[in-house]
RODO-2510 file (C-alpha; in nm, 4 decimals, decimal comma):
residues 90
     n   res          X          Y          Z
     1     m     5,2683    -0,0251     3,2110
     2     p     5,4959     0,1305     2,9836
     3     i     5,5147     0,5108     2,9495
     4     k     5,3067     0,6421     2,6824
     5     h     5,4463     0,9172     2,4467
     6     a     5,1260     1,0027     2,3064
     7     i     4,7778     1,0060     2,4621
     8     t     4,4139     1,0941     2,3276
     9     l     4,1417     1,2835     2,4489
    10     q     3,9170     0,9512     2,5016
    11     d     4,2589     0,8053     2,6878
    12     t     4,2019     1,1180     2,8942
    13     i     3,8562     1,0676     2,9497
    14     n     3,8564     0,7221     3,0412
    15     l     4,1273     0,7723     3,2771
    16     l     3,9412     1,0642     3,4339
    17     n     3,6174     0,8259     3,4531
    18     e     3,8176     0,5303     3,6221
    19     m     3,9225     0,7891     3,8796
    20     l     3,5971     0,8940     3,9337
    21     a     3,4749     0,5264     3,9859
    22     l     3,7733     0,4592     4,1994
    23     d     3,6937     0,7421     4,4313
    24     a     3,4248     0,9944     4,3659
    25     r     3,5044     1,2264     4,6355
    26     a     3,8879     1,2427     4,6114
    27     t     3,8264     1,3218     4,2035
    28     y     3,5476     1,5826     4,3055
    29     r     3,8038     1,7315     4,5411
    30     l     4,0617     1,7538     4,2727
    31     i     3,8435     1,8748     3,9858
    32     s     3,6955     2,1547     4,2033
    33     s     4,0248     2,2717     4,3506
    34     r     4,1247     2,6049     4,1766
    35     a     4,4770     2,8094     4,2026
    36     a     4,4732     3,1960     4,1577
    37     c     4,7256     3,2555     3,8231
    38     n     4,8369     3,5873     3,6946
    39     k     4,7085     3,7597     3,3807
    40     e     4,9733     3,5706     3,1556
    41     l     4,8397     3,2482     3,2318
    42     g     4,4693     3,3598     3,2259
    43     d     4,5625     3,4732     2,8487
    44     h     4,6919     3,1468     2,7442
    45     p     4,5409     3,0867     2,4225
    46     t     4,4087     2,7066     2,5245
    47     i     4,4327     2,6398     2,8999
    48     q     4,1007     2,7559     3,0364
    49     v     4,1146     2,9863     3,3253
    50     l     3,7937     3,1411     3,5184
    51     d     3,7328     3,4935     3,4795
    52     i     3,8068     3,5539     3,8623
    53     g     4,1763     3,4424     3,7617
    54     e     4,1480     3,0970     3,8845
    55     v     4,2782     2,7796     3,7260
    56     g     4,1658     2,4044     3,7606
    57     l     4,3265     2,0862     3,6750
    58     l     4,0337     2,0430     3,4119
    59     g     4,1374     2,3811     3,2756
    60     v     4,5239     2,2420     3,2199
    61     l     4,3651     1,9055     3,0818
    62     n     4,1708     2,1093     2,8208
    63     g     4,4836     2,3018     2,7405
    64     l     4,6245     1,9944     2,6155
    65     f     4,3782     1,9588     2,3567
    66     g     4,2734     2,3067     2,2558
    67     v     3,9458     2,4921     2,2138
    68     d     3,6666     2,4785     1,9805
    69     e     3,5385     2,7878     1,8107
    70     e     3,3675     2,9770     2,0838
    71     d     3,6675     2,8784     2,3234
    72     y     3,5532     2,6027     2,5134
    73     g     3,7692     2,2829     2,6042
    74     a     3,7197     1,9471     2,4648
    75     i     3,6813     1,7869     2,8335
    76     a     3,3601     1,8583     3,0373
    77     a     3,2507     1,7457     3,3807
    78     v     2,8729     1,6545     3,3926
    79     f     2,7085     1,7379     3,7415
    80     d     2,3814     1,6030     3,8640
    81     n     2,2273     1,7967     4,1585
    82     g     2,5703     1,9038     4,2373
    83     e     2,7358     1,5337     4,2143
    84     l     3,0218     1,4706     3,9638
    85     i     2,8969     1,1900     3,7891
    86     e     3,1040     1,1883     3,4565
    87     f     3,3600     1,3150     3,2125
    88     i     3,2518     1,3556     2,8802
    89     i     3,3845     1,4958     2,5218
    90     r     3,2136     1,8198     2,5025
***
């Protein structure tokens, strides 16, 4: 497959859900992983950073697509009883 020079929000959701279907455990672990970050990254206008100063993959991916009026990113992970079941456009 050739390199894509542009992707859509739906492309990203599709890939995340494909990854989830192929290996739910790895996807959960990757999405749940967080790294401590500094205040400068925490203050980024679109990258989603937890109040405790940690950032994860989903926060970075959301940073690509911006935030809504309430500063929420466009991609949401859906859980059911603690199990990651799908990614959706928020």
